[in-house]
C-alpha positions in Angstrom: -68.1 -10.0 40.5 -68.8 -11.2 44.0 -68.7 -14.8 45.2 -67.9 -17.7 43.0 -67.4 -15.6 39.9 -64.3 -14.0 41.5 -62.4 -17.2 41.9 -63.0 -18.2 38.2 -62.0 -14.9 37.0 -58.9 -14.9 39.2 -57.9 -18.2 37.6 -58.4 -16.8 34.1 -56.3 -13.7 34.9 -53.6 -16.0 36.2 -53.1 -17.6 32.8 -50.9 -16.5 29.9 -54.0 -15.9 27.7 -54.4 -12.3 26.5 -57.9 -12.0 28.0 -59.4 -8.6 28.6 -62.1 -8.1 31.3 -64.1 -5.0 32.0 -65.8 -4.6 35.4 -68.4 -1.8 35.5 -68.7 -0.6 39.1 -71.9 1.4 40.0 -70.7 1.9 43.6 -72.6 -1.1 45.1 -70.8 -3.0 47.8 -72.4 -6.0 49.4 -72.3 -6.3 53.2 -70.6 -9.7 52.8 -66.9 -9.2 53.9 -66.0 -12.3 51.8 -67.4 -10.7 48.6 -65.4 -7.5 49.3 -62.2 -9.5 50.0 -62.8 -11.5 46.8 -62.6 -8.4 44.6 -59.6 -7.1 46.5 -57.9 -10.5 45.9 -58.8 -10.3 42.2 -57.3 -6.8 41.9 -54.2 -8.0 43.7 -53.8 -10.9 41.2 -54.3 -8.6 38.3 -51.8 -6.1 39.6 -49.0 -8.7 40.1 -48.7 -10.0 36.6 -51.2 -8.3 34.4 -52.4 -4.9 33.4 -54.9 -3.2 35.8 -56.8 0.0 35.1 -58.9 1.4 37.9 -60.6 4.7 36.9 -63.8 6.5 36.4 -65.5 7.1 33.1 -65.6 10.8 34.0 -61.8 11.0 33.4 -62.0 10.5 29.7 -58.3 11.0 29.0 -57.1 8.4 31.6 -59.9 6.1 30.5 -58.9 6.3 26.8 -55.2 6.0 27.5 -55.6 3.1 29.9 -57.9 1.2 27.6 -55.5 1.6 24.7 -52.6 0.4 26.8 -54.5 -2.5 28.2 -55.9 -3.6 24.9 -52.5 -3.6 23.3 -50.7 -5.6 26.0 -50.2 -9.3 25.3 -50.9 -10.1 28.9 -54.3 -10.4 30.6 -55.9 -7.0 31.5 -58.5 -6.1 34.1 -60.4 -2.8 33.6 -62.2 -1.7 36.8 -64.4 1.3 35.7 -66.5 3.3 38.1 -69.7 4.2 36.3 -72.1 6.2 38.5 -75.8 5.9 37.9 -77.5 8.6 36.0 -77.6 11.8 38.1 -74.5 10.7 40.0 -76.5 8.5 42.4 -75.0 5.2 43.5 -77.0 2.1 42.9 
Protein backbone atom coordinates (compact mmCIF):
# COMPACT_ATOMS: atom_id res chain seq x y z
CA UNK A 1 0.00 0.00 0.00
CA UNK A 2 2.67 2.43 -0.89
CA UNK A 3 2.55 4.82 -3.80
CA UNK A 4 -0.37 5.14 -6.23
CA UNK A 5 -2.41 2.43 -4.51
CA UNK A 6 -2.71 4.62 -1.43
CA UNK A 7 -4.54 7.46 -3.18
CA UNK A 8 -7.03 5.09 -4.83
CA UNK A 9 -7.73 3.36 -1.56
CA UNK A 10 -8.09 6.70 0.22
CA UNK A 11 -10.73 7.73 -2.34
CA UNK A 12 -12.55 4.43 -1.83
CA UNK A 13 -12.56 4.87 1.96
CA UNK A 14 -13.90 8.39 1.50
CA UNK A 15 -17.13 7.07 -0.06
CA UNK A 16 -20.29 5.92 1.66
CA UNK A 17 -19.78 2.36 0.40
CA UNK A 18 -19.48 -0.27 3.15
CA UNK A 19 -16.12 -1.48 1.80
CA UNK A 20 -13.82 -3.45 4.13
CA UNK A 21 -10.05 -3.41 3.56
CA UNK A 22 -7.45 -5.58 5.29
CA UNK A 23 -3.80 -4.51 5.21
CA UNK A 24 -1.33 -7.18 6.32
CA UNK A 25 1.80 -5.49 7.65
CA UNK A 26 4.95 -7.61 7.88
CA UNK A 27 6.96 -4.72 9.33
CA UNK A 28 8.51 -3.59 6.05
CA UNK A 29 8.81 0.16 5.60
CA UNK A 30 10.21 1.63 2.39
CA UNK A 31 12.84 4.32 2.64
CA UNK A 32 10.65 6.62 0.58
CA UNK A 33 9.18 9.29 2.89
CA UNK A 34 6.27 9.83 0.47
CA UNK A 35 5.26 6.17 0.78
CA UNK A 36 5.34 6.36 4.57
CA UNK A 37 3.34 9.59 4.55
CA UNK A 38 0.84 7.99 2.16
CA UNK A 39 -0.06 5.28 4.64
CA UNK A 40 -0.26 7.83 7.46
CA UNK A 41 -2.67 9.89 5.33
CA UNK A 42 -4.72 6.78 4.54
CA UNK A 43 -4.96 5.97 8.25
CA UNK A 44 -6.01 9.55 9.01
CA UNK A 45 -8.79 9.43 6.42
CA UNK A 46 -10.02 6.11 7.77
CA UNK A 47 -9.97 7.41 11.33
CA UNK A 48 -12.01 10.54 10.57
CA UNK A 49 -15.15 8.95 9.12
CA UNK A 50 -14.70 5.23 9.17
CA UNK A 51 -13.83 2.30 11.35
CA UNK A 52 -10.08 1.75 11.83
CA UNK A 53 -8.56 -1.27 13.54
CA UNK A 54 -4.79 -1.32 14.10
CA UNK A 55 -3.64 -4.40 15.97
CA UNK A 56 -1.44 -7.46 15.86
CA UNK A 57 -2.65 -10.95 15.11
CA UNK A 58 -1.00 -12.02 18.37
CA UNK A 59 -3.72 -10.22 20.37
CA UNK A 60 -6.50 -12.60 19.41
CA UNK A 61 -9.18 -11.05 21.59
CA UNK A 62 -8.65 -7.52 20.27
CA UNK A 63 -8.37 -8.89 16.73
CA UNK A 64 -11.63 -10.86 16.96
CA UNK A 65 -13.58 -8.05 18.63
CA UNK A 66 -12.21 -5.45 16.22
CA UNK A 67 -12.97 -7.52 13.14
CA UNK A 68 -16.52 -8.23 14.30
CA UNK A 69 -17.13 -4.56 15.03
CA UNK A 70 -15.65 -3.40 11.73
CA UNK A 71 -17.47 -5.98 9.65
CA UNK A 72 -20.79 -5.07 11.22
CA UNK A 73 -20.46 -1.32 10.65
CA UNK A 74 -22.30 0.15 7.65
CA UNK A 75 -19.34 2.48 7.08
CA UNK A 76 -16.05 1.70 5.33
CA UNK A 77 -13.54 -0.11 7.53
CA UNK A 78 -9.75 -0.36 7.39
CA UNK A 79 -8.10 -3.22 9.25
CA UNK A 80 -4.33 -2.68 9.64
CA UNK A 81 -2.96 -5.95 11.00
CA UNK A 82 0.65 -6.53 12.01
CA UNK A 83 1.58 -10.05 10.93
CA UNK A 84 5.23 -10.84 11.75
CA UNK A 85 7.08 -13.31 9.58
CA UNK A 86 7.46 -16.83 10.89
CA UNK A 87 9.85 -16.88 13.82
CA UNK A 88 9.04 -13.25 14.65
CA UNK A 89 11.46 -11.88 12.04
CA UNK A 90 10.50 -8.80 10.09
CA UNK A 91 10.49 -8.99 6.31
